[in-house]
N, C-alpha and C positions, 0 to 999 in steps of 0.2 A: 329611569333608574332613580331610586330613592336612597337616602342614607338613613340608617336606623341606629339609634342608641340602644344597645343591649346591655342590660345590667344583670350580672350573675351574682347571686347571693350564695355563698358557699355553705354546705351542710356542716353543722357543728361536728367537731371531731374528725374532719376529713383532711386535716393538714398532711398527715403522713402519706395517705393514698394519693393526694394531689401532687405531692413532691415526687412520688414515684412515677406518675403519669404526665408530669409537666412537660418533658421533652416531646412526647407525642401530641399533647395539647397544642404546644407552640408550633409544631410542624403542621398540624391541621390548620391552624389559623394562618400561618405563612402560605399555605397552599391554596387558600381561597383566591379565586380568580384564575386558577389554572385549569379548572374543569369547565364544563359547558352550562352550569346552572346560572351564570351571570352574577355571582356574588364576588365581592372584592373587599379585602380588609383595608380600612382607612387608617385605623389606629386601635391599639388595645393595651391594657395594662391593669395590674391589680391595684386595689385600694391600699393605701399605706397601712391601714389597720388590719389587713388580712381577711376582712369580712367578705370580700367579693372582688368583682372586677367590672370595668366598663369597656365595652367593645363598640367601635364605630364601624359599621359594615354597609357598603353599598350593595343593593340587591334590587332585582326587578319587582319584587313584591314581598310583603311580610310572610306570605304563605311559603314562598320559595326559601326565604331565610330560615323560617322555623324548621322546615324539613332538613335543610343543610345542617343546622346546629344540632340536630339529633345525632349527627355523626362525630361531634366533638368528643374526644376521649373523656373529658370531664363529665359530660352528660352520660356517656355509656357506663361509667363506673359509679354513677349516682352521687357525685360530689357537689352537684348544684341543687340547692334546696328550693330556690326560686329563680325565675327568669322573667325579666320585664323587657319588652321590646316596644320602642316608640319611634315612629317616623320623625326625623329631625331635619331641620333646614338651616344649615350653617351659612348665614347671610354675610357675616363679617369675619375677617381674620384669615389665618393660613389655610383653613379647610373650606373656605367659601366657594371654591371652584367645584366642590362636590354638590352644591345646591342645584 
């Protein structure tokens, strides 16, 4: 199991549609780890400037995670302009037990 830092960059002008779908998006993220794909949410939250968000997600592989994130309501409605996924090793601090 690896931890991935996932960066969402929100599409310009998508504030209203994201606000509408935010409850479903948060339910989706909270539900990670309840199905059989092996993903689990470590932490997530939006950037203070509203430009995007950072998600830390444990997953068996980048391919599995990419497939899972296609089901995020924000992805389905097209409010994510760019997505960057990087394997991350938290060696110190409160999240280091995920390494």
